[in-house]
N, C-alpha and C positions, 0 to 999 in steps of 0.2 A: 308831910304825908308825901308829898311828891318824892323827896327824898328816898323813900325806900318803894318805892314804884319804880325809882329809876335804878339807882343803885344795886336792889335785889332783885325783883319781881321783873324785869324788863332782862334783867342779866342771866338769871336763873329758872325763869319759866315753872313751868311744875314739877323741877326739882326744888323747889320749897320744899315739898312734901316730906322732903329727906331732911330737912333741917326744924332745927324749932320754927321757924319763919313758917311754916306750912302744914295742914295738915287733907287727906283726900277725904272727902267727906261720899263719895258716890255717887253714883247716878251722872256721874259728870261735869262734877261741882267740885274741885277744893278749896280752900280757905287760904286766906296768907292772915299772919296775924304781924301787926306791930306794935311792940311793948318797948321800944328804945326811941329817943329823943335821935335827931339828924344828925347829931354829933358823933351821939353813939352807933348810929348807922355806919357813917362815914368812918369813922377808926377803922371799924371794924374790916371796913373794905380797902383799908391800907389808905386811906391819906391824910395827910398828915391832919393834926389838930389844929384846928382855930384857933386864932391867939383871942384873948380879950372874953368879956362875958357870954355866955351861950342864952342865946335867947328861947332856945325851945328846949326847956329841963324843963318843962311841966310835964308831969305825966301821962301816959301815950297808952292808947289801950283800944288800939283798930281792930277789927275786920273785917275785909274784902272778901267777895266770896267770887271763886272767877271759873273760867272752864277754856280750855285746851283746843282751838280751831286752826285746824291744817298744823302748820309745820311752827310759827313762829307769831302766831297770834292767838293773844292770852283776852277772852273777852272780860269784863268786869261788869257782873251782873248784880250785886249788889255792894254792901257796904254801910257801918254804923260803928258808934263811937258806945264800945260795950266798959267805957269808965264811965260813961254817964247814965247805962244802965248796964247793970251787968246778969242780970235776971235771964233764965234758962229760956223764960216762955218767950223772950225778948231774944233770946238766940236762935229759937226754934221758929219762929217771925218769919225772921232775915233769911233762912236756909230755905223757908217752904217759898220764899218771895223770889231769892235767887233759883231759882229749880223751875218757879212757873214764867221768871223771864227765858231762860234758858230753851224751854219747853216752844217759848212763841218764837224765838231766835229760831230755832230748828227746823218750824213749821214754817215759815218764810222763807228758809234756804232749802228747801225739797228740789229735789233737779226734778 
C-alpha cells in the first residue's frame, strides 16, 4: 500500500480520479483504489523490474478514502481491505465513516 500511496496518490493527487486508480464520490471525498501489487505499480510508473521473487504477489483490493485540503495536502479519512469484505454494505459503511471524519475535521478547522 505504501508504494501505491507514494508512487500514485502523492504524485497525482486528485487527478487519480481521471484514471482507474480513483473515483470522485462527491461531497469532498474521493476514492483511491489499489488493485495491483507493489511491483506492478512500480512498473507502471517506469521503474525497472525487480529481479528475483516478487514478495507481494498476493491479490490486493484496497480502498482509501481521501479529501484534498489546500493545494498540496491529501487527507486520508478512511481505508479498508475490500478483498476481505467486498459487500456493498461494508463499502457504504466505510464511505459514511470517511464523510463523518471529514465533517469532524472541517468543524475543527473553521476560521
